[in-house]
C-alpha positions in Angstrom: -10.4 -10.3 163.9 -10.2 -14.0 164.8 -13.0 -13.8 167.3 -15.6 -13.7 164.4 -13.9 -16.6 162.8 -14.1 -18.6 166.0 -17.8 -17.8 166.5 -18.7 -18.7 162.9 -16.8 -21.9 163.2 -18.6 -22.6 166.4 -21.9 -22.0 164.7 -20.9 -24.4 161.9 -19.9 -27.1 164.4 -23.2 -26.6 166.3 -25.3 -26.9 163.1 -23.4 -30.1 162.2 -24.2 -31.5 165.7 -20.6 -31.5 166.9 -21.1 -29.4 169.9 -22.8 -30.1 173.3 -23.4 -27.4 175.7 -24.5 -26.7 179.3 -22.6 -27.9 182.3 -24.1 -31.3 182.5 -23.6 -32.2 178.8 -20.1 -30.7 178.7 -19.1 -32.7 181.8 -20.6 -35.9 180.3 -18.7 -35.3 177.0 -15.4 -34.8 178.8 -15.7 -37.8 181.1 -16.9 -40.1 178.2 -13.9 -39.0 176.1 -16.1 -37.4 173.4 -14.9 -33.9 174.0 -11.9 -32.7 171.9 -12.2 -29.1 173.2 -14.0 -27.3 176.0 -14.8 -23.6 176.0 -15.9 -21.7 179.1 -17.4 -18.3 179.1 -15.1 -15.5 180.4 -18.0 -14.4 182.7 -18.7 -17.9 184.0 -18.4 -18.2 187.8 -15.0 -18.9 189.3 -16.4 -22.1 190.7 -17.5 -23.2 187.2 -14.2 -22.3 185.7 -12.2 -24.1 188.3 -14.5 -27.2 188.0 -13.9 -27.4 184.2 -10.2 -26.5 184.2 -9.5 -29.2 186.8 -11.7 -31.8 185.0 -10.1 -31.0 181.6 -6.6 -31.2 183.0 -7.4 -34.6 184.5 -8.9 -35.9 181.3 -6.3 -34.2 179.1 -8.9 -32.1 177.1 -7.8 -28.7 175.8 -9.8 -25.9 177.5 -10.0 -22.2 176.8 -11.8 -19.2 178.3 -13.6 -17.5 175.4 -16.5 -15.2 174.8 -19.3 -14.3 177.3 -22.0 -16.7 178.2 -24.4 -14.7 176.1 -22.1 -14.8 173.0 -21.5 -18.5 173.4 -25.3 -19.1 173.6 -26.1 -16.7 170.8 -23.7 -18.3 168.3 -25.2 -21.7 169.1 -28.7 -20.4 168.7 -29.5 -21.1 172.3 -29.9 -19.3 175.6 -26.8 -18.3 177.6 -24.2 -21.1 177.9 -21.4 -21.0 180.4 -19.7 -24.0 178.9 -19.6 -26.2 175.8 -17.6 -29.1 174.4 -16.7 -29.6 170.7 -16.9 -33.3 169.9 -15.4 -33.3 166.4 -11.6 -33.5 166.1 -11.4 -31.5 162.9 -13.5 -28.6 164.3 -11.5 -28.7 167.5 -8.2 -28.6 165.8 -9.3 -25.5 163.7 -10.8 -23.8 166.8 -7.6 -24.4 168.9 -5.5 -22.9 166.1 -7.6 -19.8 166.0 -7.8 -19.5 169.8 -4.0 -19.8 170.1 -3.6 -17.1 167.4 -6.0 -14.7 169.2 -4.2 -15.3 172.5 -0.8 -14.5 171.2 
């Protein structure tokens, strides 16, 4: 299934320092133009989701709801993470392709 591919790609992007996580860092990446993709956990609060979806729409950054906060954190080797931003264009492109495939 694509979910495993997405998580392993996320792990790879994290290890190559192309991911920032946590609400503050994700927001900073979006507003500074560094974010190429934002992921928000499916179990993040409605308020958090709305905040990021609105912000990403405004800054024209692709955003997806994917994985739980625990899964996102786990695959990054961190604590639970409600949101993260991928800062590398190549990783973002590959992840978006997989996310689109898993949504269809």
